[in-house]
Each structure stands twice: as structure tokens, then as C-alpha cells.
C-alpha positions in Angstrom: -10.1 8.3 -41.2 -7.8 8.1 -38.2 -6.5 11.5 -37.1 -5.0 11.8 -33.7 -6.3 14.3 -31.1 -3.0 16.1 -31.2 -3.2 16.6 -35.0 -6.8 17.8 -34.8 -6.0 20.2 -32.0 -3.0 21.7 -34.0 -5.1 22.0 -37.2 -7.9 23.7 -35.3 -5.7 26.2 -33.5 -3.8 27.0 -36.8 -7.1 27.0 -38.8 -5.3 24.9 -41.3 -7.3 24.8 -44.5 -5.6 21.5 -45.6 -7.7 19.8 -42.9 -11.0 21.4 -43.9 -13.6 18.6 -44.2 -11.3 15.9 -42.9 -12.8 16.3 -39.4 -15.3 18.5 -37.6 -15.1 20.2 -34.2 -17.9 19.7 -31.7 -18.1 22.5 -29.1 -20.3 21.1 -26.4 -20.4 24.3 -24.4 -22.3 25.9 -27.3 -23.9 22.8 -28.9 -22.6 23.5 -32.3 -20.1 21.8 -34.6 -17.6 23.7 -36.9 -15.0 23.3 -39.6 -11.3 23.5 -38.6 -11.1 26.9 -40.3 -14.0 28.4 -38.3 -13.2 32.2 -37.8 -14.9 32.2 -34.3 -12.6 32.5 -31.3 -11.1 29.1 -30.5 -13.0 27.3 -27.7 -11.2 25.7 -24.7 -9.9 22.3 -25.4 -11.9 20.8 -22.5 -15.1 21.8 -24.3 -14.1 20.3 -27.7 -14.6 16.9 -29.2 -13.5 15.8 -32.7 -15.7 14.0 -35.1 -14.8 12.2 -38.4 -17.8 13.5 -40.2 -20.6 16.1 -40.1 -23.1 13.3 -39.6 -21.3 12.0 -36.5 -21.4 15.5 -35.0 -25.1 15.7 -35.8 -25.7 12.3 -34.3 -24.1 13.6 -31.1 -26.8 16.3 -30.9 -24.8 19.2 -32.3 -26.1 21.7 -34.8 -24.1 23.1 -37.7 -22.3 26.4 -37.2 -23.9 29.3 -39.1 -20.6 31.2 -39.3 -18.2 28.7 -40.9 -21.0 26.8 -42.7 -20.0 23.1 -42.6 -22.1 22.6 -45.8 -19.3 24.4 -47.6 -16.4 22.2 -46.5 -14.7 20.0 -49.1 -16.0 16.5 -49.5 -14.8 13.6 -47.4 -11.5 12.3 -48.9 -12.2 9.4 -51.2 -9.8 7.0 -49.6 -11.4 7.1 -46.1 -8.6 5.3 -44.4 -8.6 1.8 -45.8 -12.3 1.5 -46.7 -12.9 1.6 -50.4 -16.4 0.2 -49.7 -17.3 3.2 -47.7 -16.1 5.6 -50.3 -18.1 3.8 -53.0 -21.2 3.9 -50.7 -20.7 7.6 -50.1 -20.6 8.3 -53.8 -23.9 6.3 -54.3 -25.5 8.2 -51.5 -24.4 11.5 -53.1 -26.1 10.2 -56.3 -29.3 9.7 -54.4 -29.1 5.9 -53.7 -31.0 6.2 -50.4 -33.8 8.5 -51.7 -35.8 5.8 -53.4 -34.3 2.6 -52.0 -33.2 1.5 -48.5 -30.0 0.6 -46.8 -30.5 -3.1 -47.7 -30.6 -2.3 -51.4 -27.5 -0.1 -51.1 -25.6 -2.8 -49.4 -26.7 -5.3 -52.0 -25.4 -3.1 -54.8 -22.0 -3.0 -53.0 -22.0 -6.8 -52.5 -22.0 -6.8 -48.7 -24.6 -7.2 -45.9 -26.4 -4.2 -44.5 -25.1 -4.9 -40.9 -21.5 -5.0 -42.2 -22.0 -1.7 -44.1 -23.4 -0.1 -41.0 -20.4 -1.3 -39.0 -18.0 0.2 -41.7 -19.8 3.5 -41.6 -19.6 3.7 -37.8 -15.9 2.8 -37.9 -14.9 5.4 -40.6 -17.6 8.1 -40.3 -19.0 7.7 -36.8 -22.6 7.6 -38.2 -24.9 5.2 -40.0 -25.7 5.4 -43.7 -29.1 6.9 -43.0 -27.6 9.6 -40.7 -25.1 10.4 -43.4 -27.8 10.8 -46.0 -29.9 12.9 -43.7 -27.0 15.2 -42.9 -26.2 15.5 -46.5 -29.7 16.5 -47.4 -29.7 19.2 -44.7 -26.3 20.7 -45.5 -27.0 20.6 -49.3 -30.3 22.4 -48.7 -28.6 25.0 -46.6 -26.0 25.6 -49.3 -28.7 26.1 -51.9 -30.5 28.5 -49.6 -27.4 30.6 -49.1 -25.9 30.5 -52.6 -28.9 30.5 -55.0 -32.2 32.3 -55.5 -34.1 29.0 -56.1 -37.6 28.9 -54.6 -37.6 27.0 -51.3 -40.0 24.4 -52.8 -37.5 23.6 -55.5 -34.7 23.5 -52.9 -36.7 21.0 -50.8 -37.1 18.7 -53.9 -33.6 19.1 -55.1 -32.1 18.2 -51.7 -34.2 15.1 -51.3 -37.0 16.1 -49.0 -40.3 14.5 -49.9 -42.4 17.5 -48.8 -42.1 21.1 -47.6 -43.5 20.0 -44.2 -40.5 17.6 -43.7 -38.2 20.2 -45.1 -39.3 22.8 -42.6 -39.4 20.4 -39.7 -35.8 19.2 -40.3 -34.6 22.8 -40.4 -36.4 23.7 -37.2 -35.0 20.7 -35.4 -31.4 21.3 -36.6 -31.1 25.1 -36.6 -34.1 26.2 -34.6 -35.4 28.3 -37.4 -37.3 27.6 -40.6 -35.7 27.9 -44.1 -37.6 31.1 -44.9 -36.0 32.8 -41.9 -32.6 31.5 -42.8 -32.9 33.0 -46.3 -33.7 36.4 -44.9 -30.4 36.5 -42.9 -28.1 35.6 -45.8 -25.9 38.0 -47.7 -26.8 39.4 -51.1 -26.9 36.8 -53.8 -26.8 37.9 -57.5 -30.2 37.3 -59.2 -30.8 36.1 -62.7 -28.5 33.8 -64.8 -27.6 30.3 -63.9 -27.4 28.6 -60.5 -23.9 29.0 -59.1 -22.3 26.9 -56.4 -18.9 27.2 -54.6 -17.0 23.8 -54.7 -14.4 23.8 -52.0 -11.1 21.8 -52.0 -8.0 21.4 -50.0 -5.0 23.4 -51.3 -2.7 23.2 -53.0 -4.5 22.8 -56.3 -2.8 23.0 -59.7 -5.7 24.3 -61.8 -3.4 25.2 -64.8 -2.0 21.6 -65.1 -5.4 20.0 -64.7 -7.0 22.4 -67.3 -4.0 21.8 -69.6 -4.5 18.1 -69.5 -8.3 18.4 -70.2 -7.7 21.0 -72.9 -5.4 18.6 -74.8 -8.1 16.0 -74.8 -11.2 18.1 -75.1 -13.9 16.9 -77.5 -14.7 19.8 -79.9 -18.4 20.7 -79.7 -18.9 19.0 -76.4 -16.1 20.7 -74.4 -14.7 24.2 -74.7 -11.7 25.5 -72.7 -10.6 29.1 -72.9 -9.1 31.8 -70.7 -9.0 29.4 -67.7 -12.6 28.5 -67.9 -14.0 25.0 -68.6 -17.4 24.5 -70.3 -19.2 21.4 -71.5 -22.6 20.2 -72.5 -24.4 17.7 -70.2 -27.4 15.5 -70.4 -29.5 15.0 -67.2 -32.7 13.1 -66.6 -34.6 16.2 -67.6 -32.7 17.0 -70.8 -29.6 18.7 -72.1 -27.8 21.6 -70.5 -24.3 23.0 -69.9 -21.9 23.8 -67.1 -19.1 26.3 -66.6 -16.3 26.0 -64.1 -13.5 28.4 -63.1 -11.5 29.2 -60.0 -13.3 31.3 -57.4 -10.5 31.8 -54.9 -7.6 29.8 -53.6 -9.8 27.1 -52.0 -12.8 26.9 -54.3 -14.0 26.5 -57.9 -17.2 28.2 -59.0 -19.7 26.0 -60.8 -22.4 27.6 -63.0 -25.2 25.2 -63.9 -27.5 25.7 -66.9 -29.8 22.7 -66.3 -33.4 22.2 -67.4 -34.5 21.4 -63.9 -33.2 22.5 -60.5 -33.7 18.9 -59.2 -30.5 18.0 -61.2 -28.3 20.4 -59.2 -27.2 18.0 -56.4 -26.4 15.2 -58.8 -24.4 17.5 -61.1 -22.2 19.0 -58.3 -20.7 15.6 -57.2 -19.9 14.7 -60.8 -18.0 18.0 -61.2 -16.1 17.3 -58.0 -15.0 14.0 -59.4 -14.1 15.5 -62.8 -11.7 18.0 -61.1 -10.7 15.6 -58.2 -11.7 18.1 -55.6 -11.9 15.6 -52.7 -8.2 14.6 -53.0 -6.0 15.1 -50.0 -2.7 16.4 -51.5 -0.9 16.4 -48.2 -1.5 12.7 -47.6 -0.7 11.8 -51.2 2.6 13.7 -51.2 3.7 12.3 -47.9 3.3 8.8 -49.2 5.0 9.4 -52.6 7.8 11.8 -51.6 10.3 9.2 -50.4 10.8 7.9 -53.9 13.7 9.9 -55.5 12.0 9.7 -59.0 8.8 11.4 -57.7 10.2 13.8 -55.0 11.3 16.6 -57.5 8.1 16.2 -59.5 5.9 16.6 -56.4 7.9 19.7 -55.4 7.4 21.2 -58.9 3.6 20.4 -59.0 2.4 20.1 -55.3 -1.3 20.4 -56.2 -1.5 18.0 -59.2 -4.8 16.1 -59.4 -6.0 13.1 -61.4 -8.6 14.4 -63.9 -11.8 12.5 -63.7 -14.6 12.2 -66.3 -18.1 13.7 -66.6 -19.3 10.4 -68.1 -17.6 7.0 -68.1 -19.0 6.0 -71.5 -17.8 9.2 -73.1 -14.3 8.7 -71.6 -14.2 5.0 -72.8 -15.0 6.0 -76.4 -12.4 8.8 -76.3 -9.8 6.4 -74.8 -10.4 3.7 -77.5 -10.1 6.4 -80.1 -6.7 7.3 -78.6 -5.2 3.9 -79.1 -2.0 4.0 -81.2 -2.6 7.6 -82.2 -1.5 11.0 -80.8 -3.6 12.9 -78.3 -4.3 15.5 -81.0 -5.3 12.8 -83.5 -7.7 11.2 -81.0 -9.3 14.6 -80.3 -9.9 15.0 -84.1 -11.5 11.6 -84.4 -13.7 12.3 -81.3 -14.9 15.5 -82.9 -15.9 13.7 -86.1 -17.8 11.1 -84.1 -19.7 13.9 -82.3 -20.5 15.7 -85.5 -21.9 12.4 -87.0 -23.7 10.9 -84.0 -24.1 13.6 -81.4 -27.3 15.6 -80.8 -27.2 19.3 -81.7 -28.0 21.6 -78.8 -30.6 24.4 -79.0 -28.7 26.9 -76.8 -26.1 29.3 -78.2 -22.9 29.0 -76.2 -19.5 29.7 -77.7 -17.8 26.4 -78.6 -20.7 24.1 -77.5 -22.7 22.5 -80.3 -23.6 19.0 -79.4 -24.1 16.5 -76.6 -22.0 13.4 -76.7 -23.8 10.5 -78.4 -25.5 7.9 -76.2 -24.4 4.2 -76.3 -27.5 3.4 -78.3 -26.4 5.8 -81.0 -23.4 3.6 -81.8 -25.5 0.4 -82.4 -25.6 0.5 -86.2 -23.6 3.6 -86.7 -21.3 4.3 -89.6 -18.0 5.0 -87.9 -16.1 5.8 -91.2 -14.4 8.8 -89.6 -10.8 7.7 -90.3 -10.8 4.7 -87.9 -9.4 1.3 -88.6 -12.2 -1.3 -89.0 -11.1 -3.2 -85.8 -11.2 -0.1 -83.7 -14.6 0.9 -85.0 -15.9 -2.5 -84.1 -14.3 -2.2 -80.6 -16.2 1.0 -80.0 -19.5 -0.6 -81.2 -19.0 -3.6 -78.9 -18.1 -1.3 -76.0 -21.2 0.7 -76.6 -23.3 -2.4 -76.7 -21.9 -3.6 -73.4 -22.7 -0.3 -71.8 -26.2 -0.1 -73.3 -27.0 -3.6 -72.1 -25.8 -2.9 -68.6 -23.0 -5.4 -68.8 -20.5 -2.6 -68.3 -21.4 0.1 -65.7 -19.6 3.1 -64.3 -21.5 3.8 -61.2 -19.9 3.7 -57.7 -21.2 0.2 -57.0 -18.7 -1.1 -59.5 -15.4 -2.4 -58.2 -12.4 -1.1 -60.2 -10.9 -4.5 -60.7 -14.2 -6.0 -61.8 -14.7 -3.2 -64.3 -11.2 -3.8 -65.7 -11.9 -7.5 -66.1 -15.2 -6.7 -67.9 -13.4 -4.3 -70.2 -10.5 -6.6 -71.0 -13.1 -9.2 -72.1 -14.2 -6.9 -74.9 -12.4 -7.0 -78.3 -9.9 -4.2 -78.8 -9.6 -3.3 -75.1 -6.4 -4.3 -73.3 -5.0 -3.6 -69.8 -3.7 -0.1 -70.7 -7.2 1.0 -71.9 -8.9 -0.6 -68.9 -6.6 0.9 -66.4 -6.8 4.3 -67.9 -10.6 4.2 -67.9 -10.7 3.0 -64.3 -8.3 5.8 -63.3 -10.5 8.5 -64.7 -14.0 7.1 -64.9 -14.1 5.5 -61.5 -11.6 7.9 -59.9 -9.5 4.9 -58.8 -6.5 6.4 -57.1 -4.5 3.3 -57.5 -5.1 2.6 -61.2 -1.8 2.5 -63.1 -1.5 2.0 -66.9 1.8 0.2 -66.5 2.2 -0.6 -70.2 2.1 3.1 -71.1 5.3 3.9 -73.0 6.3 6.9 -70.9 5.6 5.1 -67.6 7.6 2.1 -68.7 10.6 4.3 -69.7 10.4 6.4 -66.6 10.0 3.5 -64.1 12.4 1.1 -65.7 12.8 -1.8 -63.3 11.5 0.3 -60.4 9.1 -1.4 -58.0 5.9 0.7 -58.1 4.1 -1.4 -55.4 5.4 1.1 -52.8 3.3 3.8 -54.5 0.1 2.1 -53.6 -2.7 3.3 -53.1 -1.7 6.4 -55.0 -0.3 5.0 -58.2 -2.7 7.1 -60.4 -1.1 10.3 -58.9 2.4 8.9 -59.5 1.4 8.4 -63.2 0.1 11.9 -63.4 3.3 13.4 -62.0 5.4 11.4 -64.4 3.3 12.5 -67.4 3.3 16.1 -66.2 7.1 15.9 -65.5 7.8 14.9 -69.1 5.5 17.6 -70.4 7.3 20.2 -68.2 10.7 19.0 -69.3 11.6 17.9 -65.7 11.8 14.2 -66.6 13.7 13.0 -69.6 12.4 9.7 -70.9 13.8 10.2 -74.4 17.2 8.8 -73.4 17.4 5.5 -71.6 20.7 3.9 -70.9 22.3 6.6 -72.9 20.4 5.7 -76.1 18.0 8.2 -77.7 14.4 7.2 -78.1 11.7 8.7 -80.3 9.7 11.5 -78.8 6.3 10.5 -77.4 3.4 12.7 -76.2 3.1 12.9 -72.4 0.1 11.2 -71.0 -2.3 8.6 -72.3 -5.8 9.0 -73.7 
């Protein structure tokens, strides 16, 4: 991302939380690197250098600050300047793509050469893919040491170190002390219960609007939202579990993970970040969309509005197909029936959580007589078959346009459904379900190309504006229209 020296300097001196995670401050007089919000006395400008990523600072020979804890900074903004490829690669690395396979395999999954990928990483992040992965391991391990009571052996495995020896050596090289010593110096951490992690974001953040959107579309038995807390069942490589998410302070959500194996922690956290769109940069998005007179008052009313993601792409796809030509409430009712019929009951006793969402294989020969038209039931079966066979995938290696093309090739799935799935399952910031009735009425003949690459956020603001009563799409050209629920899916 291209931030000028002047902007970085101003953000550092103001300790502006909106820039947290967007760049890092290298202090060469002390040999450490910090977040822009570091509470330590500001160093002299001649001793400072700005880096686009923690990995770039580490490659310059700097060690992470123990006071501001770079491992706690919000994730790198998904847009990364103009490189969608880098953002997709980062998501794959977060999912462990370089733990078992090398850079060549990662580049192949993205459809580019390894030399080109390395060049893109150096341009946008100032470090190679391997350096980014290594820094991620170290910072993730440090976060687990400080915020959980997990045994160090489990932390080493969960953060991707192949052995305790490598784990200890990496910490000694980076911080000059071993993990055991670092744990002794941390503050008091509650014992017992689930593993909890703080997930940082850049304010503002409209938790109420995001939770309201998810609550209206929650699948009964799989998701439960009450008193500002989101809960849902999950399935990891080691079995079923559940998560709970709620605000921690004005810049973080608290994630509680009840998983069968601690090794799942560092794959769960990135998925939760995408579900709640925690790596968005509200300032950049608002600056781009604000010149449009339709969007300006909506942005002012909801400055921290995010685009809800999805825990699982297949689950979202089924829920979206169920929502075709019915109300949001009606789709939620149908989804609950599907879960009751095909989902797997859970053994744990948590209020509102009874099942995990059925796998694609469960739909193969399933009886979907839950109040669905025959054609829609067949569309869900064909979609499930495509996912089960690997023809349709939702991982970061998939290009949004390619996914939409695959989806539109399936019976019963058109452009609206494909765009909506790309918007939420792939976190595509530019996906725009243009045929949505509310969006058509609100936009009229307006040219939406100027909203790129943030059209998904424009759609969310329009849907929310209708729900809040700040945008009237019921009267067009003076003619009353029938009332429509705000927001697709």
C-alpha cells in the first residue's frame, strides 16, 4: 500500500488508531519496530523508517516491540493497493498454504509464476512470501503466549513450527529470550474455559448494524444471536465445536473458541475476521464513495458499516439459493428445516446451538421436501454436487469472476445469486448484485462504475439506508411501489 512519508509521520505522532496495521514504524536507534499507536515516547524522525508490513520490518533486522505488540495489530487491508493477487495469497498463507507446500505450489494455485508472486510481495509488502509466513508464525505464537494458557508445545504446533527446538530458536533470534521466559513476564490471564483472542480492527465499526444483518439471516440451530453476542457451531479438521464473538473495546472483538484441538485456533481466527470484515479500511472506503450524493448521507449515518462475510462458502450458497424469491424471514425458516433434516446434532449443550450445517455430501440424495419448489431443491442439489466434486471452490485461490462464471453455469443460479455469494463468501469488495430490486430502484440510471472497487460497501449502505428509513425506494418518479425487504439473501 502506498502511504506517503508525511501521512505516516502524522499518523505516528497522533497515534491514529485508524492507521493501525497499515504500516509499521522501524526505530533504528533501538532496533525495534512498532505499531503507529505505540504508547512509548515518540522517537526522533531521523531515527525512523516506515515499513508496509511487519515482515518487511523483520527483514530489515528489527524485532517486534514488546510494549505495543505488533502481533495484535489489525490485519493487512484486503485491497493492498491494487494487488488482488497479493490479498488472495495472504489469505492462503493465513490458512497455512506454506506449511506443507512451497512457494511454487502457492503461485500455481494463484495462476502465476513464483518469480512474479515474489515481485508482487516485495512491491506491496516489502518482503517475500516466505518471510511473511515466518513473521506470521512468530507473531501468532506470541499472541497465543500472551493471551491464552495453552501449553507451549501446543502453541508451537498451532502456529506452524515443526518442533519445539525451531520454536525456541526463532524466539531467541527475534526477541532474545525463549517462549517460557516471555510467558513469565505477561500479565494475568484467566484460566479455565475456552481459548480467547482479541481481534483488532480499525474504527469506526458499526457492530449493531452488522449483527442486525446477520441476525435477520441466522440459521436456527447453527447460529444464535442474543444480547449483542454472536454464537455458531463450527466443524474443523478435528471435529465439531463452537465460537462466541462480542465486542471487547472500541477497537477489538473478543473471540472465544471451543474447538476440539488447539491446532485449529489459527485457522479459525482468520475466518472470523472475514466473517466480520475486520480488515476493512473504513477511511479509504468512505473517501472513495463520499463524493456520490446518494451515498454521502448514508456514509455519514453509518460510518463504520462493514460487509458481512461468511463462515463457510457452501453454507452461504445454500442459504442464498433458499432466499431466492422469498423474504429474508422465509429463507431463514427454510434453512432451519434443512438443518433439522440433514444437519448433524451436536453433543455440547449451548443455548440455541443444536446442529452443525450439513456437508455437501449430505445433499446428494437428500429429501428436500421442506417447502421448496422442485426446481430450487434441484438447484441446491446440483450446487452441492459441484462443491463436493471440487468444481466449485471457495478458497482464496479462486478468482471472484471465475467463481461467478462457475456458479452461473449451474441450474437455478443467476447473476444476482452469484454476485451475492462472491460478495460474502469471497469477501469481494467490488461484488455488486446489480439486479437486486432495492439496488435497481435506488440507483436508477446512476453510473455505479465510479464506486469501484468498493461497490459491495455501496450496496450495504443502500440496503442499510432503506432499513434505517434514510433512503426511500418505495416511490420512484412519484409512483408508489410495493414494500420490499432491505438487503438480499
